[in-house]
KOLMIMAR-115779 format. One record per residue (C-alpha): residue number from 0; z, y, x. Coordinates in Angstrom, 1 decimal. Layout:
BEGIN
<NUM, <Z, Y, X>>
...
END
This chain:
BEGIN
<0, <-112.6, 92.5, 65.8>>
<1, <-112.0, 90.0, 68.6>>
<2, <-108.6, 88.8, 69.6>>
<3, <-108.2, 87.1, 73.0>>
<4, <-104.9, 85.4, 73.7>>
<5, <-103.7, 84.0, 77.0>>
<6, <-101.0, 81.4, 76.5>>
<7, <-98.2, 80.2, 78.7>>
<8, <-100.4, 77.6, 80.2>>
<9, <-103.0, 80.3, 81.0>>
<10, <-105.5, 79.0, 78.6>>
<11, <-107.7, 81.5, 76.7>>
<12, <-107.7, 81.4, 72.9>>
<13, <-110.0, 83.6, 70.7>>
<14, <-109.2, 84.6, 67.1>>
<15, <-110.9, 86.8, 64.5>>
<16, <-107.9, 87.8, 62.4>>
<17, <-104.4, 89.1, 63.0>>
<18, <-103.1, 86.7, 60.4>>
<19, <-103.9, 83.8, 62.7>>
<20, <-101.4, 85.0, 65.3>>
<21, <-97.9, 83.8, 64.1>>
<22, <-98.1, 80.2, 65.2>>
<23, <-99.0, 81.2, 68.7>>
<24, <-96.3, 83.9, 69.2>>
<25, <-93.9, 81.7, 71.2>>
<26, <-96.6, 80.8, 73.7>>
<27, <-98.3, 84.1, 74.3>>
<28, <-98.6, 85.8, 77.6>>
<29, <-101.2, 88.5, 76.7>>
<30, <-103.2, 89.7, 73.7>>
<31, <-106.4, 91.7, 74.0>>
<32, <-107.8, 93.5, 71.0>>
<33, <-111.5, 94.4, 71.1>>
<34, <-113.1, 96.7, 68.5>>
<35, <-110.0, 97.0, 66.4>>
<36, <-109.1, 99.1, 63.3>>
<37, <-106.0, 101.1, 62.3>>
<38, <-105.1, 98.3, 59.9>>
<39, <-105.2, 95.8, 62.7>>
<40, <-102.8, 98.0, 64.8>>
<41, <-100.4, 98.4, 61.9>>
<42, <-100.3, 94.6, 61.4>>
<43, <-99.7, 94.0, 65.1>>
<44, <-96.8, 96.6, 65.1>>
<45, <-95.0, 94.7, 62.3>>
<46, <-95.6, 91.3, 63.9>>
<47, <-94.4, 92.1, 67.4>>
<48, <-92.2, 95.2, 66.7>>
<49, <-94.1, 97.4, 69.2>>
<50, <-94.7, 101.2, 69.3>>
<51, <-98.4, 102.0, 69.3>>
<52, <-98.0, 105.8, 69.2>>
<53, <-99.8, 106.1, 72.5>>
<54, <-103.0, 104.8, 71.0>>
<55, <-103.3, 108.0, 69.0>>
<56, <-102.8, 110.3, 72.0>>
<57, <-105.7, 109.2, 74.2>>
<58, <-107.5, 112.6, 73.9>>
<59, <-104.6, 114.7, 74.9>>
<60, <-104.7, 116.4, 78.4>>
<61, <-100.9, 116.1, 79.1>>
<62, <-100.0, 113.0, 81.2>>
<63, <-97.0, 112.5, 78.9>>
<64, <-99.4, 111.5, 76.2>>
<65, <-100.9, 108.8, 78.3>>
<66, <-97.6, 107.2, 79.6>>
<67, <-94.6, 106.2, 77.5>>
<68, <-91.7, 104.2, 78.8>>
<69, <-88.9, 103.0, 76.5>>
<70, <-86.0, 100.5, 77.0>>
<71, <-88.0, 97.9, 75.1>>
<72, <-91.6, 98.5, 76.3>>
<73, <-93.9, 100.3, 78.7>>
<74, <-97.2, 101.8, 77.5>>
<75, <-100.0, 103.7, 79.1>>
<76, <-103.7, 104.4, 78.7>>
<77, <-106.5, 106.1, 80.6>>
<78, <-110.2, 106.7, 80.3>>
<79, <-112.3, 104.0, 81.9>>
<80, <-115.9, 104.3, 83.2>>
<81, <-117.9, 101.5, 81.7>>
<82, <-121.2, 100.7, 83.4>>
<83, <-123.6, 99.6, 80.6>>
<84, <-126.4, 97.1, 81.1>>
<85, <-128.8, 100.2, 81.0>>
<86, <-127.1, 101.4, 84.2>>
<87, <-125.4, 104.3, 82.3>>
<88, <-121.7, 105.1, 82.6>>
<89, <-119.9, 105.6, 79.4>>
<90, <-116.3, 106.7, 79.0>>
<91, <-114.0, 104.5, 77.0>>
<92, <-110.2, 104.4, 76.5>>
<93, <-108.2, 101.5, 77.7>>
<94, <-104.6, 101.1, 76.5>>
<95, <-101.8, 98.8, 77.6>>
<96, <-98.5, 98.0, 76.0>>
<97, <-96.1, 95.8, 77.9>>
<98, <-93.1, 94.4, 76.1>>
<99, <-90.9, 91.7, 77.5>>
<100, <-93.4, 89.1, 78.9>>
<101, <-96.3, 90.0, 76.6>>
<102, <-99.1, 92.3, 77.6>>
<103, <-101.1, 94.0, 74.8>>
<104, <-104.4, 95.6, 75.7>>
<105, <-106.6, 97.6, 73.4>>
<106, <-110.3, 98.5, 74.2>>
<107, <-113.7, 98.9, 72.6>>
<108, <-115.5, 96.7, 75.1>>
<109, <-114.5, 93.2, 76.3>>
<110, <-112.7, 93.5, 79.7>>
<111, <-115.0, 90.7, 81.0>>
<112, <-117.9, 93.2, 80.8>>
<113, <-116.2, 95.5, 83.3>>
<114, <-115.5, 93.1, 86.1>>
<115, <-117.9, 90.5, 87.6>>
<116, <-116.7, 86.9, 87.2>>
<117, <-116.4, 86.5, 91.0>>
<118, <-114.1, 89.5, 91.2>>
<119, <-111.9, 88.4, 88.3>>
<120, <-111.6, 84.9, 89.7>>
<121, <-110.6, 86.3, 93.2>>
<122, <-107.7, 88.2, 91.7>>
<123, <-106.7, 85.5, 89.3>>
<124, <-106.4, 83.1, 92.2>>
<125, <-103.9, 85.4, 93.9>>
<126, <-101.5, 85.2, 90.9>>
<127, <-102.2, 81.8, 89.4>>
<128, <-99.1, 80.3, 91.2>>
<129, <-96.9, 83.1, 89.9>>
<130, <-95.1, 83.0, 86.5>>
<131, <-96.6, 85.5, 84.1>>
<132, <-94.6, 88.7, 83.8>>
<133, <-95.0, 92.5, 83.6>>
<134, <-95.0, 92.6, 87.4>>
<135, <-97.6, 89.8, 87.7>>
<136, <-99.9, 91.6, 85.3>>
<137, <-99.6, 94.9, 87.1>>
<138, <-100.2, 93.1, 90.4>>
<139, <-103.5, 91.8, 89.0>>
<140, <-104.4, 95.2, 87.4>>
<141, <-103.8, 97.3, 90.5>>
<142, <-106.0, 94.8, 92.5>>
<143, <-108.9, 94.7, 90.1>>
<144, <-109.3, 98.3, 88.8>>
<145, <-109.4, 100.1, 92.2>>
<146, <-112.1, 97.6, 93.3>>
<147, <-114.1, 98.4, 90.2>>
<148, <-113.9, 102.2, 91.0>>
<149, <-115.1, 101.5, 94.5>>
<150, <-118.0, 99.4, 93.3>>
<151, <-119.0, 102.2, 90.8>>
<152, <-118.8, 104.8, 93.5>>
<153, <-121.0, 102.7, 95.8>>
<154, <-123.6, 102.2, 93.0>>
<155, <-123.8, 106.0, 92.5>>
<156, <-124.1, 106.6, 96.2>>
<157, <-127.0, 104.0, 96.4>>
<158, <-128.7, 105.6, 93.5>>
<159, <-128.5, 109.0, 95.2>>
<160, <-130.1, 107.6, 98.3>>
<161, <-132.8, 105.9, 96.3>>
<162, <-133.7, 109.1, 94.5>>
<163, <-133.7, 111.1, 97.7>>
<164, <-136.1, 108.6, 99.4>>
<165, <-138.4, 108.6, 96.4>>
<166, <-138.5, 112.4, 96.3>>
<167, <-139.4, 112.6, 99.9>>
<168, <-142.5, 110.6, 99.2>>
<169, <-143.6, 112.8, 96.4>>
<170, <-145.8, 115.9, 96.8>>
<171, <-145.3, 117.2, 93.3>>
<172, <-141.9, 117.8, 91.7>>
<173, <-140.9, 118.2, 88.1>>
<174, <-137.9, 118.6, 85.9>>
<175, <-137.6, 114.8, 85.6>>
<176, <-136.1, 114.7, 89.1>>
<177, <-133.6, 117.3, 88.2>>
<178, <-132.7, 115.4, 85.1>>
<179, <-132.0, 112.2, 87.1>>
<180, <-129.8, 114.2, 89.4>>
<181, <-127.9, 115.7, 86.5>>
<182, <-127.4, 112.3, 84.9>>
<183, <-126.0, 110.9, 88.2>>
<184, <-123.7, 114.0, 88.5>>
<185, <-122.3, 113.4, 85.0>>
<186, <-121.7, 109.7, 85.8>>
<187, <-119.9, 110.7, 89.0>>
<188, <-117.8, 113.2, 87.0>>
<189, <-116.7, 110.5, 84.6>>
<190, <-115.7, 108.3, 87.5>>
<191, <-113.7, 111.2, 89.1>>
<192, <-111.8, 112.1, 85.9>>
<193, <-111.0, 108.5, 85.2>>
<194, <-109.9, 107.9, 88.8>>
<195, <-107.5, 110.9, 88.6>>
<196, <-106.0, 109.7, 85.4>>
<197, <-105.5, 106.2, 86.8>>
<198, <-103.9, 107.7, 89.9>>
<199, <-101.4, 109.7, 87.8>>
<200, <-100.5, 106.6, 85.9>>
<201, <-99.9, 104.7, 89.1>>
<202, <-97.6, 107.4, 90.4>>
<203, <-95.6, 107.2, 87.1>>
<204, <-95.4, 103.4, 87.4>>
<205, <-93.8, 103.8, 90.8>>
<206, <-91.0, 105.7, 89.2>>
<207, <-90.3, 103.0, 86.6>>
<208, <-87.1, 100.9, 86.8>>
<209, <-88.9, 98.0, 85.1>>
<210, <-90.9, 97.2, 88.3>>
<211, <-89.8, 95.3, 91.4>>
<212, <-89.8, 97.0, 94.8>>
<213, <-92.6, 94.6, 95.9>>
<214, <-94.9, 95.9, 93.1>>
<215, <-94.0, 99.5, 93.9>>
<216, <-95.1, 98.9, 97.5>>
<217, <-98.4, 97.4, 96.3>>
<218, <-98.9, 100.4, 94.0>>
<219, <-98.3, 102.8, 97.0>>
<220, <-101.0, 101.0, 99.0>>
<221, <-103.4, 101.1, 96.1>>
<222, <-102.8, 104.8, 95.6>>
<223, <-103.8, 105.3, 99.3>>
<224, <-107.0, 103.3, 98.6>>
<225, <-107.7, 105.4, 95.5>>
<226, <-107.4, 108.5, 97.6>>
<227, <-110.1, 107.2, 99.9>>
<228, <-112.3, 106.3, 97.0>>
<229, <-111.7, 109.8, 95.6>>
<230, <-113.1, 111.3, 98.9>>
<231, <-116.2, 109.2, 98.5>>
<232, <-116.6, 110.4, 94.9>>
<233, <-116.3, 114.0, 96.2>>
<234, <-118.9, 113.2, 98.9>>
<235, <-121.2, 112.0, 96.1>>
<236, <-120.9, 115.4, 94.4>>
<237, <-121.8, 117.1, 97.7>>
<238, <-124.8, 114.8, 98.1>>
<239, <-126.0, 115.5, 94.6>>
<240, <-125.6, 119.3, 95.1>>
<241, <-127.7, 119.0, 98.3>>
<242, <-130.3, 116.9, 96.5>>
<243, <-130.5, 119.3, 93.6>>
<244, <-131.0, 122.2, 96.0>>
<245, <-133.7, 120.2, 97.8>>
<246, <-135.6, 119.6, 94.6>>
<247, <-135.1, 123.1, 93.4>>
<248, <-136.4, 124.5, 96.7>>
<249, <-139.5, 122.2, 96.6>>
<250, <-140.2, 123.3, 93.0>>
<251, <-139.9, 126.9, 94.0>>
<252, <-142.3, 126.4, 96.9>>
<253, <-144.7, 124.7, 94.7>>
<254, <-144.5, 127.5, 92.1>>
<255, <-145.1, 130.0, 94.9>>
<256, <-148.2, 128.2, 95.9>>
<257, <-149.4, 128.3, 92.3>>
<258, <-148.7, 132.0, 92.1>>
<259, <-150.5, 132.6, 95.4>>
<260, <-153.6, 130.8, 94.1>>
<261, <-153.5, 132.7, 90.8>>
<262, <-153.2, 136.0, 92.7>>
<263, <-156.2, 135.1, 94.9>>
<264, <-158.3, 134.1, 91.9>>
<265, <-157.3, 137.3, 90.0>>
<266, <-158.2, 139.6, 92.9>>
<267, <-161.5, 137.8, 93.6>>
<268, <-162.5, 138.1, 90.0>>
<269, <-161.1, 141.4, 89.0>>
<270, <-163.1, 143.5, 91.5>>
<271, <-166.6, 142.0, 90.6>>
<272, <-165.7, 142.4, 87.0>>
<273, <-164.9, 146.1, 87.6>>
<274, <-168.3, 146.6, 89.2>>
<275, <-170.0, 144.7, 86.4>>
<276, <-168.1, 146.8, 83.9>>
<277, <-169.1, 150.1, 85.4>>
<278, <-172.8, 149.3, 85.6>>
<279, <-172.7, 147.8, 82.1>>
<280, <-171.9, 151.1, 80.5>>
<281, <-175.6, 152.2, 80.3>>
<282, <-174.9, 156.0, 80.6>>
<283, <-178.1, 158.1, 80.6>>
<284, <-177.0, 160.0, 83.8>>
<285, <-176.3, 156.8, 85.8>>
<286, <-178.7, 157.2, 88.8>>
<287, <-178.8, 153.5, 89.6>>
<288, <-180.6, 152.7, 86.3>>
<289, <-183.8, 154.2, 87.6>>
<290, <-183.4, 153.0, 91.2>>
<291, <-185.9, 150.4, 92.3>>
<292, <-183.2, 148.3, 94.2>>
<293, <-180.4, 149.1, 91.7>>
<294, <-180.1, 145.5, 90.5>>
<295, <-180.0, 144.0, 94.0>>
<296, <-177.5, 146.7, 95.0>>
<297, <-175.2, 145.7, 92.1>>
<298, <-175.5, 142.0, 92.9>>
<299, <-174.7, 142.6, 96.6>>
<300, <-171.8, 144.9, 95.7>>
<301, <-170.3, 142.2, 93.4>>
<302, <-170.6, 139.6, 96.1>>
<303, <-168.9, 141.9, 98.6>>
<304, <-166.1, 142.6, 96.1>>
<305, <-165.6, 138.8, 95.7>>
<306, <-165.8, 137.9, 99.4>>
<307, <-163.8, 140.8, 100.9>>
<308, <-160.5, 139.7, 99.2>>
<309, <-161.1, 136.1, 100.4>>
<310, <-161.4, 137.3, 104.0>>
<311, <-158.3, 139.5, 103.6>>
<312, <-156.2, 136.6, 102.1>>
<313, <-157.5, 134.3, 104.9>>
<314, <-156.2, 136.7, 107.5>>
<315, <-152.9, 136.9, 105.8>>
<316, <-152.8, 133.1, 105.9>>
<317, <-152.6, 132.7, 102.1>>
<318, <-155.5, 130.3, 102.3>>
<319, <-155.1, 127.0, 104.0>>
END
């Protein structure tokens, strides 16, 4: 487990055990728990008198399981699309509990892995002159997370264009191209589901009495931006569907060409084999057996049976 603490002077402190927290309690602004256990959560509950029930409801569909507001605290969680170093998007749960002037965050991956340093610093600079509070934290969060969704959506869009350009250069298509498209579609689905969850949380935050009117106005603006991002996510789905149809059509055309070739080969071989089969029977009453030109006749007939289908298929434009 990793515990990251931001104190009143906005200095970061890292700990390995919950037991090391007490002496820092009067100076804490935020606590971030990474890769925690149930025992760690129980210890934190006792130490800070917080309700962590929401951490157990992350898999529920109802929005009430993802947002809990009490007189003493505000808690919410949502799925978050984490872009791994392998360029794969994984779904993780991010939970926040806000009590008085302390923000508790719970996640499986360090928050620093989500957002590039330049982006984090840009938003930190906007609030560094403000006293740390629930409103200040939300102001930073609603600035960083929508930008992250926008960046992810842009990455997926660029990957779609790259795949499309690469496929246009290929003459042969396989299931590998369809697998790439399916993987991108699944990544886009994770982004869309997470984005919708976050939008619902934002709408509920606007109804909270714990937030200032200024923060609610900022949330309203970000909700509009999230709506635009959601349109781009939907556009990605349409592009992926078009790309999948393109690949499927190319594969079908290639298979049709293969079937045509097999049909031509079958026809050109089956007729000569029929002739060879007939004259290979060696019946006593077969007149061609005693004919002087019977052998030449059979060879010519076999050649005609082979060439005639080729001429017919050529006229039908089956042969290029």
